[in-house]
N, C-alpha and C positions, 0 to 999 in steps of 0.2 A: 315513260319519256325519262331518257338519261340525259342529264346534263352534263356539260364538259367542260369546265373550267380552264382556260387555259389551250382553248382549242387549235389554236392556230400554230403550235409549237410543233416540233418533230413528232411527242410523245402524243400530245392531245389530238395531233390530226391522224395519227394512226390510228389510238382509239376510237375517234369517231368515223373511220374508214370502215374497222371493221365492225362496227356497231350496224353502221346502215346497211354492208353486206350481209349481216344477219337478218335486216329488215324491220331493226326496230327505230322507235323515231330517235332523235338527237335534237339537243338544243345545244347549238354553241356559244359559249358566254363569252364575248369578247370585247377589248376595251377599244380597238383601232378597227372602226369600220372598212377602211382600207384592205382589210384582210380577210373581209368575209367571203369574196369571191369562190373562192374552190371549197369552201365549206356550204355555199350552196347550191354550187353546182353538185353534189353529191347527195344532197336533200336535206342538209342540217336546216333547222330553224334556227335563226339567229337572234342572240337577246344581246345588248351591250350594257355593262356593267365597270364600274372602276374597280380593280381589287381590292384599293384601301376605303371603299365606303360602303359597308357592311348593308346600309338599308337597300341602297342600290343592288347592291349583290342578291341579296335575299328577293327582291322583287323579280331578277331574274332568273333565278334558281326555281321559283314559284309554286309549282305542283309535281315536280319531277319526283320520280321515284327514288331516282337513283344519281348520285352527283358525285364527279372524278374530280378531282382537286390536285391543281400542280401550281406550288409557288416558286414561279422563278426570282432568279436573282438578278438586280438592275443593275450591272455593272457603272452605269451611269451614273448613277444618284450620288449626291454627295457622301452619304454615308449608308452603303450598300447591306450593310450588316441590319443596322439600326431599319431601315427601309423593309427588309424580309421578316424581320420579327413583329413590325406594324401590319406587314400584309398578311399574316400569319393569323397575329388576334382577328383581326378582320373578316378573314374567311370562316374563322370558328364561329365569331358571332354571329356570322350571316347565315350558317348551317345551323346553328341554335335556334335562329328566327324561324328558318323556312322549314325545319324540320323534315326532311327527307327521310324513306326508310333505310335506306343504306347510303354508304359514304366510302369510298375508295381514294385514299391520298397516297401519293407516290412521294416515297420517303426515300432515305440514304443508307447503305451499308454503315454501319458502326454507331446508327441512332440507338442501339442498347446499350451502348457506354455510357455510363454515369459521368464520368471525368469529363473534362472540358478538351475535346480533341477538334475543335474547330466546327467546321461545317455539319458533321454527322450530329455534333451536340446539338444545333439549330432546328434541326429536324427529332430530334428526342425532346425538345420542348414541344414541337408541333403533337407528336404521339400523344404525350402526356394530357394535352388539352383536347384532344381527340377523345380520349376515352371517357371525357365528361356528358359528349354528346348522347342522347335518347336517340340512339341509331344502331343497326347493325355496321361495324366501322371493319373496314378491310385496309388494311396497312399495308403496301406495295414498296417493301425495300429495294430499293433500286441499285445494280453496281455500277459503276462510272460510266458513262457513255464512250463509245468507242470515238465518234465524231468530236470528241473533246481534244483529240489531237492534233485536229487540223489545221489549228492555228500556228503549228509551228513548221507545217510541212513546205511550204516556200523556202524558208530558211533554212530547212536539212537539204532540201534537193539542190540547192545554190551551191550550198557549203559542202554536202557529203557528210555532216553532224548533225545528229537528231537531239536538240538538248532536252532534257527530262529532269524531274525531283526526284524520280524511281530512282533508289540505290539501295540495294546491290540492283544493277542492271538486268541481271537473270532472274531475278524475283517473280514470279508470276503472279498476276493480280486479276482480279474480277472485275469483268467489262460486259456489256451488254450494248447491241444497237438499239438506236433508239424506236424504229420500228417494231423491232421485238417486243420493246417493253410495253408498247402501245397495244400490241396485239394481246398478249399476256394479260393487260388489265381489262381489254375488253371481254375475253373469254370470262376472267373472274366476277366480273360485273353481271355477265348472262346466267351463271350457274345459279342452281338454288341457294335460298338462305340456309346455312348451316344451323342455325339457331343459338351460334355464340355471340357474345356483345363485339366482341373482338378478336381480330384475326389478324395475324401475321405473317406475310409470306416473302420468302426472298425472291429476286431475280437475277440469273447473269446469264452471260454468251453460252455457246454449247463447250466451250474450253478456257482456260483463263489464259492471259499472254503477260509477256515482260516487255521492257524497253527494248531490249534485242529483237523480240518476235516484230514490234511495231518497226522498228527501223529495217528489218527484214522484209518487210510487206511494202514499208516505201521505196526499199529498192528494187523489188519485183518491177513493182508497178511503175517506176518513174525511169527504168533502165540506169538508175546511177547507184553505183554502190555509197551506201550512207549506212554510218555505225552510229549506235545511241551513244552520249555522253554525260554524265552528269552534272547537274550544274552545283559547285561546292556550296555546303549548307552555309558558309559564312556569306555568300552573296543572295540568298533565297529572297531576302526582304527589298533589295534594290532592286532585283529582277522584277517581282511582283510589283513594287508600288511604281516601276516604269509606264505599267498600262492600267492600273485601278488605284481606287482610294485603300488607305492604310486598313479601313476597318476590314475590306473584304481579304487584303493580303493575309492578314493576321489570322481569319479562318482557314484558307488554304493554306498558310504555313503550317498550323497545328494539323490540319487533316493529313497533309505531305508526310509529315514527322510520325503520324501514328499511322499510315500506310505501310512506311518504311520499316518502321517497328515488327509490323506482321500480327496479323492475329486480332486484331482491333475492329479495323475499318474490311470487315468479312462479315458471314453469317454468325447471327449470334449464339452462342453455345445451346445446346439442347432445342435448337430451332425447327419449327413443324416444316412446312411444306415448302420445297425451293423447284421454281420454275426455270427452265432454261430454253433461252431463245434459240435459233437454228442459224442464224447468220454469222459466218464466221471474219476474223477481222480483216483479211483482205478482201472481203466482197463489201464489208461496210465503206472501207477506205477508198475503193475504186474510183469514185467519184470525187474525190477531194483530194488526191495528190496531183499536183499542177505537171505539165508534162515538163521533160527539159528542152 
């Protein structure tokens, strides 16, 4: 049995679908019954649990041999950073209670960095906690998801300007389509145990893309000329805090500073395995760019 925590998200559903195509049983662990239908349709067993209730989560994991965990950010929480930390603590406690043989955790590029670089540092803490489990732990560090650009596409198509925190605009950054990440995770869960307690794998797309590349893709898909435009560093705080609480804004500001420095939010030095998705940026964005 393969239990997927966060099965309704883009990555979790992709993993669940790939595992079902492989013919293995999947238990989708959800906190909202309204989202269960499409998972039931592909043959998943459904279990309900609150991510911050370690007892109910351990019960939902039950006898699963392997568990995939995705700990999401809740932007609507009053303190998203604190909420994320509490969720991590709860999930790790649940895993310690349930004692599955294998755990695959979706982490973040840059999680190897000991200094505080925002969001990757939260996952640095997650990886440390997972290292204490009595299980074969697979840490799958993911590059940024391509669909994260979608929130600014309506503005970009309307104005001809794609706002970005990436600077310089031509610096290529690692990124990946969420569905590719889910398939990579499923393949890792299905392969034989390596015999090692902890493995770290990195995952990104077939090639790296810059903000200029994103603007070019939006131009091609929308039929309107769009140029990337860096948001001045002095305006980052006010820009982020228009749409999110200060604690989440702080994590993202630090992460973007680290990305722009280069070499930090990236594959760890002397890293082992790197897996590459097959979805190109323009194909990942095709359904996300609004028509003119």
